C-alpha positions in Angstrom: -26.2 30.7 -25.4 -23.7 28.9 -24.4 -24.2 26.0 -21.9 -22.3 24.0 -19.7 -19.0 22.4 -21.6 -19.7 18.9 -23.0 -17.4 16.3 -20.7 -15.3 14.0 -22.5 -15.7 10.7 -21.4 -12.5 8.3 -21.1 -12.8 4.7 -21.3 -10.5 2.0 -19.7 -10.4 -1.3 -20.4 -10.2 -4.5 -17.9 -7.7 -7.1 -18.3 -7.1 -8.4 -21.4 -8.7 -6.1 -23.4 -8.1 -3.5 -25.0 -9.7 -0.3 -26.6 -11.5 -2.1 -29.5 -13.4 -3.6 -26.7 -15.5 0.2 -26.4 -16.7 0.6 -30.4 -20.0 -0.3 -29.6 -20.2 1.5 -26.6 -19.1 4.8 -28.3 -20.9 3.9 -31.1 -24.2 4.2 -28.6 -22.4 7.7 -26.7 -21.8 9.2 -29.8 -25.6 8.6 -31.5 -26.7 9.9 -28.2 -24.7 13.5 -28.6 -21.3 12.2 -26.7 -17.7 12.4 -27.1 -15.2 9.4 -25.7 -11.8 8.5 -25.8 -10.9 4.6 -25.3 -7.4 4.5 -23.7 -5.3 1.1 -24.8 -2.8 1.2 -21.1 0.9 -0.2 -22.0 1.1 -3.4 -23.9 -2.6 -3.2 -24.9 -4.2 -2.4 -28.8 -2.1 -2.0 -31.2 0.8 -2.3 -28.3 0.0 -5.8 -27.7 2.5 -8.9 -28.7 0.6 -11.7 -31.5 3.5 -14.3 -32.4 2.7 -16.8 -35.4 2.5 -19.3 -32.9 -1.1 -17.9 -31.7 -2.4 -18.3 -34.9 -3.4 -21.5 -36.9 -2.6 -24.3 -36.7 -1.1 -23.2 -33.3 2.1 -23.8 -31.7 2.0 -24.7 -28.1 5.1 -24.9 -26.7 5.9 -21.8 -28.9 3.0 -19.9 -27.6 4.1 -21.3 -24.1 7.5 -19.7 -24.6 7.7 -16.3 -26.4 8.5 -13.4 -25.2 6.0 -11.0 -24.6 5.9 -7.0 -24.9 3.6 -6.4 -21.8 6.6 -7.7 -19.3 7.4 -5.2 -16.9 4.7 -3.3 -17.0 3.2 -2.2 -13.9 0.2 -0.4 -12.6 2.5 2.5 -12.0 3.4 2.6 -16.0 -0.5 2.7 -16.5 -1.4 5.4 -14.1 1.2 7.6 -15.8 0.0 6.8 -19.3 -3.5 7.5 -18.6 -2.9 10.8 -16.7 -1.2 11.8 -20.0 -4.7 10.7 -21.4 -6.4 13.3 -18.7 -4.3 16.1 -19.5 -4.8 16.3 -23.1 -8.3 15.5 -22.8 -8.5 18.2 -19.6 -8.0 21.1 -22.1 -11.3 20.7 -23.9 -13.5 20.8 -21.0 -14.9 18.8 -18.0 -13.6 14.9 -18.0 -15.2 11.6 -16.9 -13.1 8.6 -16.1 -14.7 5.3 -16.5 -13.2 2.1 -15.9 -14.4 -1.5 -15.9 -13.1 -4.7 -14.1 -9.3 -4.2 -13.5 -9.2 -1.1 -15.3 -10.8 0.4 -12.0 -7.2 -0.4 -10.3 -5.7 2.2 -12.8 -8.3 4.9 -12.3 -8.2 4.3 -8.9 -4.6 5.1 -9.2 -4.2 8.1 -11.4 -7.1 9.7 -9.2 -5.4 8.8 -6.2 -2.5 11.3 -7.9 -4.3 13.7 -10.2 -7.7 14.3 -8.6 -7.5 18.0 -10.3 -7.9 16.3 -13.9 -11.6 13.8 -13.4 -14.7 16.1 -12.9 -16.2 12.5 -12.1 -14.6 9.2 -11.6 -17.1 5.7 -13.1 -16.6 2.2 -12.2 -18.5 0.0 -14.0 -18.2 -3.5 -12.4 -14.8 -2.5 -12.0 -12.2 -2.8 -8.8 -11.8 -0.2 -6.3 -9.7 -1.1 -3.6 -10.5 0.4 -0.3 -9.7 -1.9 2.7 -7.7 -4.7 0.7 -5.5 -5.3 -1.9 -7.6 -6.3 -5.3 -5.5 -9.9 -4.9 -7.0 -10.4 -1.4 -10.7 -9.3 -2.3 -10.7 -12.8 -3.9 -10.3 -14.6 -0.6 -13.7 -13.0 0.6 -17.0 -14.5 1.0 -17.9 -12.2 -1.4 -15.8 -13.8 -4.2 -16.5 -17.7 -3.6 -18.9 -18.0 -6.0 -15.9 -16.7 -8.4 -14.3 -19.7 -10.8 -10.4 -18.4 -10.5 -9.3 -21.2 -11.8 -11.3 -20.8 -14.9 -8.5 -19.0 -17.0 -5.8 -21.4 -15.9 -7.6 -24.1 -18.5 -6.0 -22.2 -21.4 -3.1 -20.5 -19.8 -0.3 -20.8 -21.6 3.4 -20.8 -19.9 4.2 -20.1 -17.0 4.0 -16.9 -15.5 7.2 -16.4 -13.3 8.8 -17.5 -16.5 7.4 -15.0 -18.8 7.4 -12.3 -16.4 3.4 -11.7 -17.4 -0.2 -13.8 -17.2 -0.8 -15.6 -20.9 -4.1 -17.0 -22.0 -4.8 -18.4 -25.2 -8.3 -17.1 -25.9 -8.2 -19.1 -29.3 -8.8 -22.7 -27.6 -11.5 -24.5 -28.8 -11.1 -27.1 -25.7 -14.9 -27.5 -25.0 -14.4 -27.0 -21.3 -12.2 -23.6 -21.2 -14.8 -21.9 -23.1 -17.4 -23.0 -21.1 -15.6 -21.4 -18.0 -15.0 -18.2 -20.0 -18.7 -18.3 -21.4 -20.0 -18.6 -17.6 -17.7 -16.3 -16.0 -18.0 -13.8 -19.1 -21.2 -13.4 -20.7 -23.1 -16.1 -20.0 -26.3 -14.1 -20.8 -25.1 -13.9 -24.6 -25.2 -16.0 -27.4 -22.4 -18.3 -28.7 -21.8 -15.8 -31.3 -21.3 -13.2 -29.4 -19.2 -14.7 -26.8 -17.0 -15.8 -29.1 -16.9 -12.2 -31.5 -16.0 -10.8 -27.8 -13.7 -13.6 -27.7 -11.9 -12.9 -30.6 -10.8 -9.3 -29.4 -8.8 -9.6 -26.4 -5.5 -10.2 -26.2 -3.5 -13.1 -24.6 -1.5 -11.3 -22.0 -1.4 -9.1 -19.5 0.6 -7.3 -16.6 1.5 -8.8 -13.4 1.2 -6.0 -11.3 -2.3 -5.1 -9.6 -0.4 -2.8 -7.2 -0.3 -2.5 -3.1 -1.9 -1.1 -0.4 -0.5 2.2 -1.1 -2.7 2.2 -4.1 -5.7 2.0 -2.9 -8.5 5.1 -2.9 -6.9 7.8 -1.0 -9.7 10.0 0.6 -7.6 13.4 0.6 -7.2 12.5 -3.7 -9.3 10.7 -4.7 -12.2 10.9 -2.0 -12.5 14.8 -3.2 -14.0 13.1 -7.0 -17.9 13.3 -7.3 -18.2 9.2 -8.1 -20.5 6.5 -9.5 -20.5 3.0 -9.2 -22.8 1.2 -12.5 -23.3 -2.3 -10.7 -23.9 -5.4 -13.2 -26.5 -7.2 -11.6 -26.1 -10.3 -13.2 -21.8 -10.4 -12.7 -20.2 -13.7 -12.4 -16.3 -12.4 -12.5 -17.4 -9.8 -9.5 -20.0 -10.4 -8.3 -23.0 -8.3 -6.7 -22.1 -8.8 -3.5 -18.2 -7.8 -4.3 -19.4 -5.0 -6.1 -21.6 -3.6 -3.1 -19.0 -4.3 -1.1 -16.8 -1.8 -2.8 -19.2 0.8 -2.5 -19.8 0.2 1.3 -16.2 0.9 1.5 -15.4 4.2 -0.9 -18.8 5.4 0.9 -17.2 4.6 4.7 -13.7 6.3 3.6 -15.8 8.9 2.1 -19.3 9.6 4.0 -19.7 13.3 2.7 -18.7 11.9 -0.7 -20.9 8.6 -1.7 -20.8 7.1 -4.4 -23.8 7.4 -7.1 -25.3 4.1 -7.5 -26.8 2.6 -10.8 -27.7 -0.9 -12.0 -27.4 -2.1 -15.3 -28.9 -5.6 -15.7 -26.8 -8.1 -17.6 -23.3 -10.1 -16.8 -19.6 -8.6 -17.2 -19.3 -8.0 -20.6 -23.2 -7.6 -21.3 -23.5 -4.3 -21.2 -20.4 -4.2 -24.1 -22.2 -6.0 -26.3 -25.4 -4.4 -26.0 -24.6 -1.0 -24.9 -27.5 0.9 -25.8 -28.7 0.8 -21.5 -25.3 1.6 -19.9 -25.0 4.2 -22.0 -27.9 5.8 -21.3 -26.9 5.7 -18.0 -23.9 7.7 -18.7 -25.3 10.1 -20.6 -27.3 10.8 -17.3 -24.2 11.0 -15.5 -22.5 13.2 -17.9 -25.9 15.7 -17.4 -24.8 15.9 -14.2 -21.4 16.7 -14.3 -21.9 18.7 -16.9 -24.0 21.0 -14.7 -21.4 20.8 -11.9 -24.2 19.3 -9.6 -21.7 17.7 -6.6 -19.2 19.9 -7.0 -17.9 20.7 -3.8 
């Protein structure tokens, strides 16, 4: 007897990350019997720019001036790429779109444009702007504890001149490394932190969208949605995550978030993915059964 079709998880990375970030999570999901696809947004993964200046010994002057392939990439480009992936995945059954951190902006833009391709959208401590543009949230009280200048400790080049953000994640500067660890993986070992840091790429695009890219009730608001709170996140603090949940619920009161909580920092759920994988597996069971689809 055939049962509900197995959903496919589509995983969207955050800033300076790529599909490699999800390898441990995908392994855990696979062992639980779930299929998943990790997306590389334009200019990420094998589309990223790694120059000889970024190798060791580093040429810091060269690194600050080298062009990067991600220059000019826009949120619209990211959303279009993701929509192409969603279209292919949808041919095989239900789709669960999972985003982390800055990846939530792209997921939201894609959901605004093509809600028909998404059976559930899941934000894992991810941006889903409703009342404000993403950059404006950083001036709000919920983000007051975030050290927004930490990336500047290892910034390479002038973003206005390069047309992109470039961070030297291969720095050995103790202050920069301490700031990164506090922001991303304070609850991990030094070995785990440095291993994950080596999966980051130096360049990120500048476009985080405008008010037109905020969640739209008529489209995004039709999709069943889950927010996975990361309880010890220092990059998007719990208060900020809860504000995003409240704003989303206020926008679509008849379709509120299914809220889950996982212990750990911004990256801990990717380093130690078993708890998050179990949460996603439970979400998949709901989606496969079509429990909340109006």
